[in-house]
N, CA, C and O of each residue as an XYZ file, in Angstrom:
328
protein
N      -4.876     -8.482     -4.770
C      -5.437     -7.443     -5.360
C      -5.976     -6.485     -4.230
O      -6.547     -6.776     -3.179
N      -5.618     -5.219     -4.768
C      -5.770     -3.997     -3.795
C      -7.153     -3.415     -4.031
O      -7.419     -3.139     -5.200
N      -8.119     -3.175     -3.058
C      -9.272     -2.331     -2.980
C      -9.280     -1.235     -2.345
O      -8.468     -1.032     -1.443
N     -10.128     -0.404     -2.677
C     -10.162      0.967     -2.216
C     -11.870      1.233     -2.127
O     -12.584      1.220     -3.130
N     -12.408      1.489     -0.651
C     -13.800      1.627     -0.676
C     -13.933      2.951      0.119
O     -13.323      3.381      1.098
N     -14.992      3.472     -0.675
C     -15.519      5.055     -0.175
C     -16.352      4.741      1.130
O     -17.294      3.966      0.967
N     -16.157      5.192      2.290
C     -17.093      4.883      3.199
C     -18.310      5.855      3.295
O     -18.312      6.891      2.631
N     -19.256      5.553      4.051
C     -20.510      6.294      4.202
C     -20.932      6.414      5.517
O     -21.245      5.407      6.153
N     -20.983      7.634      6.050
C     -21.562      7.811      7.439
C     -20.562      7.642      8.566
O     -20.897      7.339      9.711
N     -19.220      7.871      8.143
C     -18.238      7.714      9.175
C     -17.191      8.737      9.172
O     -17.111      9.406      8.142
N     -16.329      9.002     10.172
C     -15.417      9.957     10.167
C     -14.269      9.522      9.335
O     -13.488     10.434      9.065
N     -13.986      8.390      8.879
C     -13.258      7.951      7.787
C     -13.772      8.280      6.574
O     -14.997      8.337      6.473
N     -12.973      8.547      5.475
C     -13.676      8.619      4.253
C     -13.348      7.508      3.182
O     -13.885      7.481      2.075
N     -12.435      6.614      3.612
C     -11.763      5.433      2.647
C     -11.249      4.604      3.383
O     -10.728      4.918      4.453
N     -11.320      3.168      2.849
C     -10.460      2.071      3.347
C      -9.837      1.445      2.210
O     -10.476      1.134      1.206
N      -8.484      1.234      2.362
C      -7.763      0.731      1.371
C      -7.427     -0.616      2.042
O      -7.309     -0.614      3.267
N      -7.231     -1.985      1.228
C      -6.822     -3.021      1.545
C      -6.470     -4.107      0.473
O      -6.937     -3.974     -0.658
N      -5.724     -5.102      0.753
C      -5.339     -6.156     -0.194
C      -6.037     -7.395      0.119
O      -5.929     -7.688      1.309
N      -6.667     -8.149     -0.522
C      -7.271     -9.308     -0.468
C      -6.468    -10.386     -1.313
O      -6.234    -10.218     -2.510
N      -6.108    -11.381     -0.679
C      -5.195    -12.428     -1.425
C      -5.632    -13.848     -1.026
O      -5.325    -14.338      0.060
N      -6.282    -14.414     -1.851
C      -6.978    -15.818     -1.523
C      -7.643    -15.918     -0.323
O      -7.480    -16.801      0.519
N      -8.547    -14.802     -0.262
C      -9.520    -14.611      0.718
C      -8.903    -14.079      2.134
O      -9.619    -14.230      3.124
N      -7.751    -13.526      2.281
C      -7.058    -13.216      3.185
C      -6.619    -11.702      3.197
O      -6.137    -11.148      2.208
N      -6.828    -11.093      4.396
C      -6.818     -9.767      4.398
C      -5.335     -9.243      4.654
O      -4.553     -9.814      5.415
N      -5.043     -8.108      3.942
C      -3.491     -7.747      4.300
C      -3.524     -6.075      4.057
O      -4.180     -5.668      3.099
N      -2.930     -5.258      4.784
C      -2.587     -3.940      4.668
C      -3.898     -3.056      4.633
O      -4.204     -2.343      3.678
N      -4.606     -3.188      5.753
C      -5.974     -2.474      5.978
C      -5.522     -1.099      6.459
O      -4.822     -1.010      7.467
N      -5.903     -0.020      5.764
C      -5.641      1.240      6.071
C      -6.818      2.170      5.875
O      -7.344      2.227      4.764
N      -7.260      2.892      6.868
C      -8.427      3.645      6.933
C      -7.890      5.318      6.629
O      -6.855      5.718      7.162
N      -8.572      6.065      5.878
C      -8.155      7.317      5.548
C      -9.056      8.183      6.623
O     -10.252      7.915      6.731
N      -8.528      9.106      7.325
C      -9.294      9.872      8.241
C      -9.986      8.934      9.332
O      -9.940      7.705      9.280
N     -10.676      9.717     10.390
C     -11.281      8.767     11.450
C     -10.224      9.023     12.661
O      -9.406      9.940     12.728
N     -10.453      7.958     13.621
C      -9.966      7.949     14.793
C      -8.372      6.994     14.424
O      -8.264      5.771     14.324
N      -7.372      7.962     14.293
C      -6.012      7.090     13.650
C      -5.721      5.865     14.681
O      -5.508      4.754     14.196
N      -5.708      6.029     15.985
C      -5.257      4.924     16.819
C      -6.319      3.684     16.643
O      -6.046      2.538     16.287
N      -7.396      4.134     16.932
C      -8.425      2.891     16.763
C      -8.427      2.229     15.474
O      -8.557      1.007     15.415
N      -8.298      2.914     14.481
C      -8.421      2.300     13.062
C      -7.034      1.578     12.576
O      -6.941      0.629     11.797
N      -6.011      2.261     13.224
C      -4.710      1.339     12.939
C      -4.789      0.141     13.791
O      -4.303     -0.904     13.359
N      -5.352      0.170     14.965
C      -5.416     -1.257     15.697
C      -6.328     -2.086     14.977
O      -6.039     -3.281     14.925
N      -7.461     -1.664     14.360
C      -8.403     -2.614     13.615
C      -7.391     -3.066     12.471
O      -7.504     -4.253     12.167
N      -6.556     -2.442     11.875
C      -5.923     -2.947     10.879
C      -4.880     -3.923     11.201
O      -4.586     -4.777     10.365
N      -4.343     -3.877     12.242
C      -3.304     -4.745     12.921
C      -4.044     -6.206     13.432
O      -3.517     -7.317     13.380
N      -5.376     -5.895     13.926
C      -6.070     -6.963     14.556
C      -6.680     -8.047     13.194
O      -6.948     -9.240     13.331
N      -6.784     -7.335     12.050
C      -7.419     -8.188     10.955
C      -6.414     -8.637      9.935
O      -6.793     -9.247      8.935
N      -5.031     -8.338     10.165
C      -3.824     -8.520      9.215
C      -3.728    -10.185      9.206
O      -3.575    -10.929     10.175
N      -3.845    -10.476      8.007
C      -3.644    -12.143      7.864
C      -4.941    -12.908      8.099
O      -4.943    -14.115      7.856
N      -5.978    -12.347      8.524
C      -7.297    -13.031      8.838
C      -8.021    -13.421      7.758
O      -7.765    -12.915      6.665
N      -8.907    -14.256      7.873
C      -9.851    -14.645      6.773
C     -10.987    -13.623      6.718
O     -11.799    -13.401      7.617
N     -10.915    -13.043      5.533
C     -11.758    -11.967      5.038
C     -13.334    -12.002      5.470
O     -13.946    -11.125      6.081
N     -13.850    -13.316      4.963
C     -15.199    -13.509      5.249
C     -15.578    -13.680      6.735
O     -16.718    -13.372      7.084
N     -14.596    -14.202      7.722
C     -14.967    -14.167      8.920
C     -14.745    -12.822      9.634
O     -15.310    -12.642     10.713
N     -13.987    -11.899      9.126
C     -13.811    -10.537      9.781
C     -15.085     -9.788      9.304
O     -15.589     -9.012     10.116
N     -15.704     -9.933      8.012
C     -16.785     -9.191      7.625
C     -17.881     -9.627      8.374
O     -18.706     -8.777      8.710
N     -18.059    -10.901      8.730
C     -19.281    -11.541      9.644
C     -19.140    -10.945     11.094
O     -20.090    -10.591     11.793
N     -17.671    -10.883     11.475
C     -17.608    -10.314     12.967
C     -17.992     -8.792     13.077
O     -18.687     -8.334     13.984
N     -17.533     -8.173     12.193
C     -17.633     -6.585     12.227
C     -19.044     -6.090     11.577
O     -19.408     -4.922     11.711
N     -19.736     -6.953     10.938
C     -21.043     -6.424     10.398
C     -22.079     -6.098     11.613
O     -22.389     -6.856     12.532
N     -22.546     -4.732     11.367
C     -23.648     -4.195     12.212
C     -23.183     -3.440     13.287
O     -24.072     -2.932     13.970
N     -21.828     -3.191     13.684
C     -21.267     -2.584     14.605
C     -21.506     -0.984     14.467
O     -21.209     -0.466     13.391
N     -21.977     -0.263     15.404
C     -22.198      0.969     15.319
C     -21.428      1.897     16.276
O     -20.808      1.485     17.256
N     -21.518      3.148     15.916
C     -20.676      4.203     16.408
C     -21.522      5.311     17.006
O     -22.009      6.120     16.217
N     -21.765      5.452     18.351
C     -22.625      6.410     19.139
C     -23.887      6.292     18.224
O     -24.210      5.199     17.759
N     -24.609      7.456     17.966
C     -25.779      7.473     17.269
C     -25.760      7.261     15.987
O     -26.778      7.578     15.373
N     -24.803      6.771     15.352
C     -24.712      6.537     13.985
C     -25.148      5.016     13.779
O     -24.925      4.165     14.641
N     -25.781      4.740     12.581
C     -26.242      3.368     12.336
C     -25.115      2.424     11.701
O     -25.379      1.265     11.382
N     -23.947      2.942     11.549
C     -22.815      2.281     11.130
C     -21.494      2.849     11.937
O     -21.509      3.741     12.785
N     -20.447      2.178     11.504
C     -19.147      2.625     12.231
C     -17.946      2.232     11.205
O     -18.276      1.425     10.336
N     -16.767      2.632     11.188
C     -15.692      2.164     10.515
C     -15.518      0.886     10.305
O     -15.137      0.441      9.223
N     -15.825      0.058     11.493
C     -15.634     -1.448     11.593
C     -16.615     -1.941     10.580
O     -16.263     -2.789      9.761
N     -17.923     -1.416     10.592
C     -19.022     -1.881      9.846
C     -18.921     -1.524      8.299
O     -19.574     -2.035      7.389
N     -17.994     -0.572      8.214
C     -18.139      0.031      6.768
C     -16.830     -0.951      6.250
O     -16.838     -1.335      5.081
N     -15.791     -1.313      7.093
C     -14.743     -2.484      6.704
C     -15.499     -3.718      6.229
O     -15.128     -4.282      5.199
N     -16.623     -4.200      6.983
C     -17.247     -5.428      6.659
C     -18.001     -5.268      5.320
O     -18.131     -6.237      4.572
N     -18.511     -4.019      5.006
C     -19.262     -3.789      3.853
C     -18.149     -3.785      2.643
O     -18.436     -4.375      1.601
N     -17.096     -3.235      2.752
C     -15.980     -3.102      1.880
C     -15.535     -4.550      1.525
O     -15.415     -4.917      0.355
N     -15.281     -5.399      2.658
C     -14.920     -6.697      2.356
C     -16.000     -7.585      1.443
O     -15.699     -8.271      0.467
N     -17.263     -7.410      1.976
C     -18.120     -7.960      1.209
C     -18.119     -7.642     -0.558
O     -18.156     -8.420     -1.512
N     -18.068     -6.379     -0.492
C     -17.844     -5.951     -1.924
C     -16.672     -6.419     -2.799
O     -16.779     -6.672     -3.999
N     -15.496     -6.513     -2.051
C     -14.502     -6.983     -2.860
C     -14.713     -8.660     -2.953
O     -14.419     -9.187     -4.026
N     -15.209     -9.493     -1.872
C     -15.448    -10.723     -2.161
C     -16.430    -11.124     -3.139
O     -16.425    -12.301     -3.502
N     -17.299    -10.290     -3.634
C     -18.359    -10.320     -4.523
C     -17.916     -9.891     -6.007
O     -18.637    -10.125     -6.977
N     -16.753     -9.286     -6.100
C     -16.272     -8.805     -7.425
C     -15.892    -10.022     -8.291
O     -15.466     -9.858     -9.434
């Protein structure tokens, strides 16, 4: 199933991804640091969503209390809890 999450406190504005049997696919960030965020999408492709959420949770960006990776963890948690 495809999910879209509106990010908060980051340069990216949204994250779209597919979640199939707890596995992440097609992670795409809208906006933000294009190269870095495409790399995150490639690194998490085909991985266990719960493990990725745990790994990325709490990551910050500069003075911000969150990051695009942290927002991905929040998006995954929201999708898993639906």
